N, C-alpha and C positions, 0 to 999 in steps of 0.2 A: 480553385480546383483541388480536389483531394488527391494526394499521391496514390498511385496504384498499389504501393506496398501495403498501405493500411487496409485496402479492400481485400487483398490476398491473405492477410494475417488475421482477419476476423474469424474467431473460433479456433485459431491455431495456438501454438505455444506462446505463453506470455513471457517466458524467459528470452525468447528470440526478439520480441518487441522491446523488452527492457535493454537488451544489448544494442539494438538499433537506435534507440532514443539517446544513447550516450551513457556516460558514467553516472550522471545525476538525473533522477526522475522525481518530479514534484508530485506528491500525492495529496490531493485536496480531500479534506475530511468534512463531512456533513453529519451533524448529530442525528442519532436515531431517536424517533419520537417515543419509543417504548422504554427508554432508559430513564430511570427514576432520578438520577443525580444530575446536577448542572454540568454541562459540557462547555469547555472553553473553545473559543475559535482558534484553531491552529491548523497547520499543515505539516506534512512530513516530507523529508527529502531522503530518498534512497540512493545511496552511493555504492555502486557495485565496484569491485576491484578487478583488475585485469589478471591477477595471478590466481584467483580462486573463483570457481563457479558457484560455490555455496555460501561464501561469506559476503556480508554487506554491512554497511554502516547506516544506521537510522538516526536522522537528526529531526527532533521535534521542535518546530519553530512556533512560538506563541508570543506574538508581539516582539519584544526585544530579547526575550529569554529563549535560550537554546539548550536543549538537553539531548545528549547522544547515548546511543546504545549499539551494541554489536548484535547483529542478526544473522540467522541461518536461513538460507533460501532452499526450499525443496520444491520439486516439480511433481505434480500428481499426474495420473494417467490421462486425465482430461485436458492437460495443457495449462492448468492454472498454477500460479506460483504462490507458495505460502512462506511468509517471513515470520519466524518465531524468535523472540528475544526478551530481554528484561532490562528495564531502566534501573540501574543500580544506585545512582546518587540522588534519587527522588524519594521524598518521604510520603509517597502516595500509597494508599492501601492496596492499589492494584498495579503492581510494578510490571507484571508480565503482559505480553501482548502477542497476538496472532493476527497478521494481516494477510488476507487472501485476495489475490487479484486474478482475473481472467479476461480474455478478449471476447467473450460472448456478450457483446453490448447490444442493446436494442437499437432499432433504426433511429429513434428520436435522440438517443444519447450519442450515436455516431454522427448525426447531422449537427449536434451541438458542439462536437469537437473532441469527445472523449474516445480514447483508444482502449482503455481498460477500466473495468469497474470491479468492485468487490466490497468487502466488509472488514471492519476492524473489531476484534474482540479483546477486551481487557479483563484482567482478573488476577488471581493468584493460583498458579499451577500446583503449589504445595498443598493448598486447601482443596484443590480440585474444582474450582469454580472459574468459569470464563463466560462473560456476557458480551453480547453484541452492543457496541457503544456508538459506532459511526459507520456511515457509508463512505467508501473510498472510491475516488475517481482520479484517473490520470489523463491529462489532455494530450493531444497530439502536438507535434512540433508545428509552430506557426499559429497556434491558437492562444 
């Protein structure tokens, strides 16, 4: 049985749902078919802090390799959360990222166990190019 909280928060603020999930949220990343470069299998862990509503730590887990970045969370008027940051110690041509999550999930995704869906854009903000690279999904507690 699905908790009533998740039914009530569908389409509401994603920040409220991130706070309810706890300080760590695992973001599953699925590669976008239109992206021309190879995409590694990885997932991200968002760690929110209790002392700030806008700061978070992003940990990219790819096998045994972990890469961290500091992110800034902003909430849009529609209730979606955008995390913007930069991986500084990676020799990647696309160090900047923008992760957008919202709670407007389809019924099929909700029945599968996802509470938030969104997309990940990678690129270089200095050059002014950001491309969609992955679909992002966050599962509910208990899944």
